[in-house]
Wavefront OBJ file of the C-alpha trace (Angstrom):
o trace
v -49.677 33.805 107.718
v -49.521 33.677 103.915
v -45.816 34.581 103.906
v -45.061 31.206 105.509
v -46.847 29.014 102.964
v -46.436 26.266 102.024
v -46.275 24.969 105.592
v -45.333 21.408 106.533
v -45.475 20.201 110.134
v -44.321 16.879 111.592
v -43.171 15.412 108.288
v -46.468 16.048 106.516
v -48.824 15.413 109.422
v -50.298 18.876 108.792
v -49.839 20.855 105.599
v -51.059 24.286 104.555
v -50.620 25.572 101.014
v -52.185 27.583 98.213
v -53.947 25.789 95.379
v -55.099 28.177 92.682
v -57.174 30.839 94.428
v -57.917 28.650 97.422
v -55.929 27.948 100.535
v -55.789 24.397 101.785
v -55.204 22.728 105.134
v -54.593 18.977 104.890
v -53.751 16.356 107.517
v -52.330 12.867 107.205
v -55.584 11.366 108.512
v -57.600 12.729 105.581
v -59.062 16.018 106.821
v -59.072 18.560 103.989
v -60.176 22.178 104.402
v -60.271 24.739 101.593
v -60.983 28.453 101.877
v -61.225 31.003 99.057
v -60.544 34.065 101.273
v -64.089 35.263 100.659
v -66.762 33.043 102.200
v -66.632 29.643 100.557
v -65.216 26.975 102.881
v -65.207 23.219 102.273
v -64.420 20.564 104.874
v -63.856 16.991 103.679
v -63.171 13.911 105.789
v -62.500 10.298 104.744
v -65.127 7.564 104.814
v -64.062 6.130 108.165
v -65.557 9.230 109.783
v -69.069 8.290 108.668
v -71.484 8.646 111.616
v -68.592 9.857 113.785
v -68.698 13.620 113.275
v -70.991 16.465 114.267
v -71.193 20.222 113.976
v -71.902 22.793 111.295
v -71.074 20.372 108.488
v -73.574 17.761 109.648
v -73.058 14.226 110.920
v -72.070 12.409 107.697
v -74.774 9.736 107.894
v -76.269 10.341 104.414
v -79.472 11.699 105.953
v -79.689 15.477 105.376
v -82.866 15.690 107.482
v -80.958 15.417 110.773
v -77.934 17.564 109.938
v -79.208 20.450 112.095
v -78.350 18.529 115.245
v -77.168 20.701 118.122
v -74.592 19.740 120.796
v -77.565 18.667 122.931
v -78.397 16.098 120.186
v -81.712 17.855 119.600
v -82.625 19.106 116.127
v -82.677 22.879 115.672
v -85.823 24.367 114.141
v -83.891 26.752 111.907
v -80.380 27.480 110.683
v -79.881 30.445 113.037
v -80.553 28.410 116.158
v -78.358 25.647 114.764
v -75.482 28.040 114.081
v -75.707 29.666 117.501
v -75.564 26.310 119.241
v -72.109 25.567 117.815
v -70.509 28.929 118.575
v -67.230 28.783 120.472
v -65.348 31.560 122.179
v -62.151 32.674 120.434
v -60.104 35.500 121.989
v -60.311 38.808 120.090
v -62.816 37.410 117.583
v -66.400 38.675 117.407
v -69.040 36.349 115.982
v -72.586 37.680 115.625
v -75.803 35.733 115.944
v -77.180 36.596 112.530
v -80.662 38.008 112.169
v -84.120 36.998 113.310
v -87.625 37.930 112.255
v -88.071 41.512 111.090
v -84.370 42.227 111.605
v -83.461 40.041 108.628
v -82.981 41.614 105.191
v -86.206 41.682 103.212
v -86.129 41.285 99.441
v -89.160 42.954 97.875
v -90.837 41.176 94.919
v -89.479 43.615 92.322
v -85.831 43.194 93.305
v -86.269 39.458 93.802
v -87.624 39.128 90.267
v -84.746 41.204 88.900
v -82.003 39.227 90.630
v -83.640 35.950 89.595
v -83.076 36.685 85.919
v -80.312 35.007 83.941
v -78.333 38.241 83.923
v -77.976 37.766 87.677
v -78.445 34.646 89.834
v -80.625 32.973 87.199
v -77.467 32.019 85.328
v -77.102 29.179 87.831
v -80.471 27.570 87.005
v -80.793 28.510 83.312
v -81.584 25.345 81.340
v -79.481 26.537 78.419
v -76.864 28.366 80.494
v -73.235 27.540 81.228
v -74.166 25.383 84.219
v -76.798 23.231 82.479
v -74.539 20.165 82.371
v -74.055 20.372 86.127
v -77.728 20.361 87.104
v -78.036 16.570 87.038
v -74.981 16.229 89.270
v -75.532 19.077 91.704
v -78.972 20.517 92.430
v -78.709 24.273 91.727
v -81.804 25.491 93.566
v -80.184 26.066 96.964
v -77.292 27.946 95.329
v -79.777 30.049 93.396
v -81.806 30.847 96.510
v -78.695 31.824 98.469
v -77.493 33.948 95.585
v -80.756 35.885 95.316
v -80.862 36.438 99.075
v -77.245 37.621 99.304
v -77.379 39.853 96.235
v -80.644 41.391 97.378
v -79.313 41.947 100.914
v -76.259 43.683 99.454
v -78.401 45.874 97.194
v -77.136 44.281 94.011
v -73.435 44.266 94.842
v -71.593 42.808 91.849
v -68.887 41.091 93.876
v -71.502 39.302 95.984
v -73.158 38.051 92.806
v -69.891 36.764 91.348
v -68.848 35.112 94.604
v -72.198 33.326 94.847
v -72.033 32.005 91.297
v -68.379 31.052 91.749
v -69.341 28.856 94.711
v -71.626 26.786 92.459
v -68.997 26.707 89.714
v -66.408 25.348 92.141
v -68.678 22.620 93.473
v -69.644 21.632 89.935
v -65.965 21.234 89.197
v -65.527 19.109 92.317
v -68.457 16.964 91.127
v -66.569 16.265 87.919
v -68.483 18.577 85.583
v -66.636 20.628 82.998
v -68.488 23.940 83.355
v -68.468 26.159 80.314
v -66.806 29.547 80.616
v -69.353 31.473 82.673
v -67.199 34.567 83.067
v -67.629 36.909 80.109
v -66.742 40.510 79.292
v -70.117 41.545 80.707
v -70.544 39.053 83.563
v -67.993 38.698 86.378
v -65.088 39.319 84.042
v -61.586 38.386 85.142
v -60.527 41.945 85.899
v -63.330 42.230 88.464
v -62.278 38.963 90.052
v -58.735 40.237 90.593
v -60.025 43.382 92.308
v -62.349 41.408 94.608
v -59.542 39.050 95.584
v -57.219 41.863 96.617
v -59.959 43.682 98.510
v -60.901 40.671 100.600
v -57.336 39.453 101.111
v -56.443 42.082 103.687
v -59.783 42.036 105.500
v -59.928 38.288 105.974
v -56.303 37.377 106.595
v -56.899 37.423 110.348
v -59.829 35.025 110.001
v -57.654 32.699 107.929
v -55.050 32.639 110.685
v -57.748 31.751 113.204
v -59.010 28.996 110.899
v -55.540 27.486 110.543
v -54.965 27.648 114.303
v -58.289 25.910 114.942
v -57.493 22.959 112.713
v -53.973 22.622 114.063
v -55.486 22.338 117.537
v -58.041 19.873 116.184
v -55.290 17.727 114.718
v -53.075 17.566 117.776
v -56.025 16.854 120.079
v -57.391 13.923 118.056
v -56.354 10.333 117.853
v -55.286 9.759 114.277
v -57.417 7.028 112.607
v -56.313 4.929 109.666
v -56.564 6.778 106.355
v -59.364 5.794 104.027
v -60.606 7.277 100.783
v -64.214 8.326 100.261
l 1 2 3 4 5 6 7 8 9 10 11 12 13 14 15 16 17 18 19 20 21 22 23 24 25 26 27 28 29 30 31 32 33 34 35 36 37 38 39 40 41 42 43 44 45 46 47 48 49 50 51 52 53 54 55 56 57 58 59 60 61 62 63 64 65 66 67 68 69 70 71 72 73 74 75 76 77 78 79 80 81 82 83 84 85 86 87 88 89 90 91 92 93 94 95 96 97 98 99 100 101 102 103 104 105 106 107 108 109 110 111 112 113 114 115 116 117 118 119 120 121 122 123 124 125 126 127 128 129 130 131 132 133 134 135 136 137 138 139 140 141 142 143 144 145 146 147 148 149 150 151 152 153 154 155 156 157 158 159 160 161 162 163 164 165 166 167 168 169 170 171 172 173 174 175 176 177 178 179 180 181 182 183 184 185 186 187 188 189 190 191 192 193 194 195 196 197 198 199 200 201 202 203 204 205 206 207 208 209 210 211 212 213 214 215 216 217 218 219 220 221 222 223 224 225 226 227 228 229 230
């Protein structure tokens, strides 16, 4: 798929292109999807979709307490049940159900304490760290919790750590915060980032193709509303 980018369909009705290290799908009615080829996906819609959407990204009604609404309009008790409820069948694609109960990764107190330090995920919440200026704009706790869980589940995998921190860095940037240089010679240095990018590129290219196909179908099956900025 990447050999055909940038892609422009119907005089700009649907566009797909690379922007930095992220790939973007944009439509003329304001839908914007970005994907970093690892695991960080953003989906943005214009303000005229408020209270008119549903699914894994919530319902866009400014009330986070009811975002776990399933297709049945009932609220799921946990994220696993919520995720399962929105699964769709895609040919030749396998999507697991995640874990439940004792089958989920367990982070023992010693490893949790280690990965919570500023040398690991704690860099996100450190009051005097590179992300300090972003804390008032974007609450870091959920990013920290996800980081500790993922790094612990991967047994301290460095690329998982860097990808988790990079997700917070990107969203801080989108919130208008100039994050200080958090990559150093000893923490997620640039050379590591290049290696991780190449490693994931091949493995996830098929998923990217599926993602593009999904949103193309979404576009051509929807009535196009008037464009409006958030």
